[in-house]
C-alpha positions in Angstrom: -172.2 81.5 110.9 -170.0 81.4 107.9 -167.5 78.9 107.0 -165.0 81.8 106.1 -164.3 85.4 108.6 -162.0 87.5 107.2 -160.5 89.4 109.7 -157.7 92.2 109.3 -155.1 93.8 111.7 -153.0 96.5 111.3 -153.9 96.3 107.6 -153.0 92.5 107.1 -156.0 90.4 106.1 -156.5 86.7 106.9 -159.4 83.9 107.2 -160.8 81.9 110.1 -163.6 79.9 109.9 -165.6 82.1 112.3 -165.1 85.3 114.6 -162.5 85.6 116.8 -161.0 88.4 119.0 -157.7 89.2 118.8 -157.2 92.8 121.2 -154.6 91.1 122.7 -152.0 91.0 120.1 -152.2 95.1 120.4 -149.9 95.9 122.8 -146.8 93.6 121.3 -146.3 95.4 118.1 -147.8 95.7 114.7 -148.1 92.8 113.0 -146.6 92.6 109.7 -147.4 89.1 108.4 -150.0 86.5 109.4 -149.8 82.3 109.1 -153.5 81.3 108.8 -153.1 78.0 106.7 -151.5 75.5 109.1 -153.3 72.2 110.0 -152.3 72.1 113.3 -155.0 74.3 114.5 -152.6 76.9 115.1 -152.8 81.1 113.5 -149.0 82.4 113.9 -148.2 86.2 113.6 -145.0 88.2 113.2 -145.0 91.5 115.2 -142.5 94.2 115.1 -142.4 96.8 117.9 -141.3 100.3 117.8 -137.4 99.8 118.0 -137.5 97.3 115.0 -137.4 94.4 116.9 -139.4 91.2 115.5 -141.2 88.6 117.1 -143.3 85.3 116.1 -146.6 84.6 118.1 -148.3 81.1 117.7 -152.0 81.2 118.7 -154.3 78.5 119.7 -157.8 78.9 120.3 -159.1 79.9 116.7 -161.1 78.1 114.4 -158.8 77.9 111.5 -159.6 76.9 108.1 -157.0 74.6 107.4 -157.2 72.6 111.0 -157.5 69.0 110.7 -159.8 66.5 112.3 -157.7 66.2 115.4 -156.9 70.1 115.6 -160.0 71.4 117.3 -159.6 74.6 119.2 -159.3 73.0 122.7 -157.1 70.2 121.5 -154.8 72.9 119.5 -155.0 74.7 123.1 -153.8 72.0 124.8 -150.8 71.1 122.5 -149.3 74.3 123.0 -149.5 74.4 126.7 -147.8 71.3 126.4 -145.2 72.4 124.0 -143.7 75.4 126.9 -142.1 72.8 128.3 -140.6 70.7 125.3 -139.2 74.5 124.3 -137.3 75.0 127.3 -136.0 71.5 127.8 -134.6 71.5 124.5 -133.3 74.9 123.9 -130.5 75.0 121.7 -129.0 77.1 119.0 -130.7 76.0 116.0 -134.1 75.9 117.7 -136.3 79.2 117.8 -136.1 80.6 120.8 -139.3 80.6 123.4 -139.2 84.5 125.1 -142.9 84.5 126.5 -146.4 82.7 126.9 -149.9 83.3 128.1 -153.4 82.5 127.9 -155.8 85.0 126.5 -159.7 85.4 127.2 -160.3 82.4 124.3 -156.8 81.0 124.0 -153.1 80.7 124.5 -149.9 82.3 122.8 -146.5 81.3 122.4 -144.3 84.1 121.7 -140.8 83.4 120.0 -137.5 85.4 118.9 -138.3 85.6 115.3 -135.6 84.7 112.3 -135.0 85.3 109.3 -135.4 82.8 106.2 -137.7 80.7 104.1 -139.7 77.7 105.5 -138.7 75.1 103.2 -142.2 73.5 103.1 -144.2 76.5 102.5 -147.3 74.6 101.1 -149.2 78.0 101.3 -147.2 79.0 98.7 -145.6 76.4 96.9 -147.8 73.7 97.1 -146.7 70.4 95.2 -145.6 70.0 92.3 -144.6 73.8 92.7 -142.6 72.9 95.9 -140.1 71.1 93.4 -140.3 73.1 90.6 -141.2 76.8 90.9 -137.6 78.5 90.6 -139.2 80.7 93.5 -139.9 77.6 96.0 -137.2 77.7 99.0 -137.2 74.5 98.4 -136.0 74.2 95.1 -133.4 77.6 96.0 -132.0 75.1 99.0 -131.4 72.2 97.0 -129.9 74.4 94.3 -127.3 75.2 97.1 -123.5 73.8 96.8 -124.0 70.2 98.7 -121.6 71.0 101.5 -123.6 73.8 102.8 -126.8 71.2 102.6 -124.6 68.6 104.6 -124.1 71.5 107.3 -127.5 72.3 107.4 -128.5 68.2 108.1 -125.4 68.1 110.6 -126.9 70.8 112.5 -130.7 69.3 112.6 -128.5 66.0 113.7 -126.6 68.0 116.6 -130.1 69.4 117.6 -131.7 65.9 117.5 -128.6 64.0 119.1 -129.3 66.6 122.1 -132.9 66.0 122.3 -132.2 62.5 122.3 -130.2 62.7 125.3 -132.5 64.5 127.1 -135.2 61.6 126.5 -137.1 62.8 123.8 -139.0 61.4 120.7 -139.4 63.5 117.7 -142.8 63.8 116.4 -144.2 65.6 113.6 -140.4 66.8 112.4 -140.6 67.4 108.7 -139.2 70.0 106.3 -142.1 72.5 106.9 -140.3 72.2 110.4 -137.0 74.2 109.4 -136.4 77.7 108.1 -133.5 78.5 105.9 -131.5 82.0 106.3 -130.3 81.9 102.7 -127.9 85.2 103.1 -127.0 83.9 106.6 -126.5 79.8 105.5 -128.2 78.7 108.8 -130.8 76.7 109.0 -133.5 77.0 112.0 -136.1 74.4 113.2 -139.0 76.0 114.2 -142.2 73.5 115.0 -141.5 70.7 117.7 -144.8 71.3 119.8 -145.6 67.5 119.5 -142.2 66.0 120.9 -142.8 63.2 123.9 -140.4 62.7 127.1 -139.6 59.0 126.8 -140.5 56.2 124.5 -144.1 55.3 124.1 -146.5 53.2 122.4 -148.4 54.2 119.2 -151.9 54.7 120.1 -153.1 56.4 117.1 -152.4 54.6 113.9 -151.5 57.1 111.8 -149.7 59.4 113.6 -149.2 63.4 113.5 -146.7 64.3 110.8 -145.8 64.1 107.0 -145.8 60.6 105.8 -142.6 61.2 103.7 -140.7 61.3 106.9 -142.4 59.0 108.9 -141.4 55.2 109.8 -143.4 52.4 109.5 -144.3 52.2 113.1 -145.9 55.4 113.1 -148.6 53.9 111.1 -148.9 50.8 113.3 -151.0 50.5 116.3 -149.5 49.4 119.3 -145.7 50.1 117.9 -143.1 51.2 120.0 -142.0 54.8 119.1 -138.6 55.7 120.2 -135.1 56.5 119.4 -134.8 54.3 116.5 -137.8 55.7 115.3 -135.9 59.2 115.4 -133.3 57.3 113.4 -135.6 56.8 110.7 -136.9 60.3 110.4 -133.5 61.8 110.4 -132.5 59.6 107.8 -135.6 60.8 105.6 -134.8 64.3 106.5 -130.9 63.5 104.9 -132.7 62.2 101.7 -135.1 65.1 101.6 -132.1 67.6 101.7 -129.5 65.6 100.0 -131.6 63.1 98.0 -134.5 62.4 96.0 -136.7 62.2 99.2 -139.0 59.6 98.8 -136.7 58.3 96.1 -134.0 57.0 97.7 -131.9 55.4 94.4 -128.5 56.2 94.9 -128.3 58.2 91.2 -130.5 61.1 93.1 -127.8 61.1 96.0 -125.7 64.2 95.8 -123.6 63.5 99.1 -121.4 60.7 97.5 -121.4 56.8 98.0 -120.5 56.2 102.0 -122.6 58.8 103.3 -125.4 57.4 100.9 -124.6 54.3 102.7 -125.6 55.8 106.2 -128.6 57.7 105.1 -129.8 54.3 103.2 -129.2 52.5 106.9 -131.0 54.8 108.5 -134.3 54.4 106.7 -134.5 50.7 107.0 -138.1 49.5 107.2 -136.8 46.8 109.7 -136.3 49.0 112.7 -133.5 46.2 113.9 -131.4 47.1 110.7 -131.0 51.1 111.8 -128.5 52.4 114.2 -130.0 52.3 117.5 -130.1 56.2 118.3 -129.4 58.9 116.6 -126.0 59.6 118.6 -124.9 56.6 116.8 -126.3 57.7 113.5 -124.3 60.9 114.3 -121.0 58.8 115.1 -121.3 57.2 111.6 -121.6 60.6 109.7 -118.8 61.4 111.1 -116.8 59.0 110.4 -117.5 59.3 106.8 -117.2 63.1 106.6 -114.5 63.7 108.6 -112.2 60.4 108.8 
C-alpha cells in the first residue's frame, strides 16, 4: 500500500490514501468535479445527469489524504449518517437541500441539490495568505462587494441560525468554509452543518471541531457548557469575517458602521455572560440598528 493512490472517474482524477471502489456513482450521473482535500474524512463529487441537472454527493468511507486524526473512515461514516436528521430538521432556503442518502458496500453517501457559487474558504485552491491576497480568491472577491450585499449575506446566516436555535440546535464547526456565495445571483448558501448538535451539551473534547478563527473560549475548555451563547460568539465571529478584519476586531477594519460594530463586538465578548443570551436576541439587536 502506498500513501497516495490516484483514482479517475469520468476523466476526473483525484487522490486517496488507498484504493477504493466508486462503482456506485455510475448510475447517478457523470462526475465533473471532485473535492478530495477535506479534513473531515469525506470526499465529495459534483455529478451531472443527461438532462443537465447537477447534484453534490458527499461520501464517507474512503481514506482521504487530508483527514485529521479524529476522522478515520468509520468515524466519518458515523458523522455523515448522523447528519441526515440534522439536514432534515433544519431544512431552510439558505441551506443546501438533502435529496437522498444511502449506504454503499464500503461507506455512506448523502446527495444534495447542486448550488452554484464559490466556497468562501476554498483552502484547496487559495490557502492563506492567498485567500486574503489573491484577487481570484472568492473571499477577496466577496470582501470587495458593496457592504450592503455583505450585510444581506450575514442576515441570511443569522436567520438560518435563529431558526436552528429555535429548533434546539447548537452550531459546531461552522466557519467560512461552510459558505458558498453565488456572485451572479448575490445569494449565500450554507453547505456544511454535519456536526451541529441537538440541545445544550458539555465539551468533552477540550479543543472541539472547528476553525479557531470562529470558536468561542468554551470550545477550547474541557467541561465547558456549549449552548445558545456559544452560537452567539460564532455569529459574531462570522460578522467580523464578512464585514470586518476577521481576528482583527478593531473598529478601523469594520465596514458596516459604528452601531452595528458594537453589536458584533458584544457577540464575541470572551466573557460569555457579557454576550447576547441567544442568537434571536443578537438578531433583534442587529435589526434594531439596521432598520430603526
